[in-house]
C-alpha positions in Angstrom: -24.4 -10.3 26.9 -21.0 -9.6 25.3 -20.8 -6.8 22.7 -20.1 -7.9 19.1 -16.5 -7.5 17.9 -15.9 -4.9 15.2 -13.4 -5.1 12.4 -12.3 -2.7 9.8 -13.5 -3.5 6.3 -11.1 -2.7 3.5 -8.3 -1.7 5.8 -4.7 -2.1 4.8 -3.0 -5.5 5.0 0.7 -6.4 4.5 1.8 -6.9 1.0 4.7 -8.6 -0.7 6.1 -6.0 -3.1 9.2 -6.2 -5.3 10.6 -2.9 -6.5 12.8 -1.6 -9.3 15.9 0.5 -8.7 13.9 3.7 -8.3 11.6 2.2 -5.7 8.6 1.7 -8.1 6.8 -1.6 -7.7 7.4 -4.2 -10.4 5.5 -7.1 -8.8 2.9 -7.5 -6.1 2.4 -10.9 -4.5 4.5 -12.4 -7.4 2.2 -10.8 -10.1 4.0 -8.4 -12.5 2.9 -4.8 -12.7 1.7 -3.9 -16.1 1.0 -0.2 -15.5 1.5 2.5 -12.8 -1.7 4.5 -12.9 -0.8 7.0 -10.2 1.7 7.8 -7.5 1.4 10.1 -4.6 2.9 10.8 -1.1 1.2 11.4 2.2 3.1 13.3 4.9 0.8 14.3 7.7 0.5 14.5 11.4 4.1 15.5 11.7 3.1 17.6 14.7 1.8 14.5 16.6 3.5 11.6 18.2 2.5 9.4 15.3 3.4 11.0 12.0 2.5 9.4 8.7 5.0 9.2 5.8 3.8 7.0 2.9 4.4 6.6 -0.8 1.3 5.3 -2.6 0.9 3.6 -6.0 -2.2 2.7 -7.9 -1.2 -0.3 -10.1 -2.6 -2.5 -12.8 -1.3 -6.1 -12.4 -1.0 -8.8 -15.0 -4.5 -10.0 -15.7 -6.0 -6.6 -15.2 -6.4 -6.4 -11.4 -6.3 -2.9 -9.9 -4.4 -2.6 -6.6 -3.4 0.3 -4.4 -0.2 -0.3 -2.3 1.8 2.0 -0.1 5.2 1.9 1.5 5.4 3.1 5.1 8.6 5.2 4.7 9.3 5.0 8.4 9.3 1.2 8.7 9.9 0.2 5.1 6.9 -2.1 5.1 4.5 -2.5 2.2 0.8 -2.6 2.6 -2.1 -3.2 0.2 -5.1 -0.8 0.5 -7.3 -2.6 -2.0 -7.0 -5.4 -4.4 
């Protein structure tokens, strides 16, 4: 019998984010950002071979949806944590 495959629930997925001049998101997946609720940075594991350098935003999009996105500051890619 083959073991069941596992998958991460709620893990990050790539996101289409448009930013203003200061790097703050102004749209996610084409939906305008109405409000930036919070912003924070995560810089950890610098001592390992896989350091993490991210800039997170909790946003309210048009229509009221709450989303958390982050920019991987090493690759420049944007990811959505929850939507």
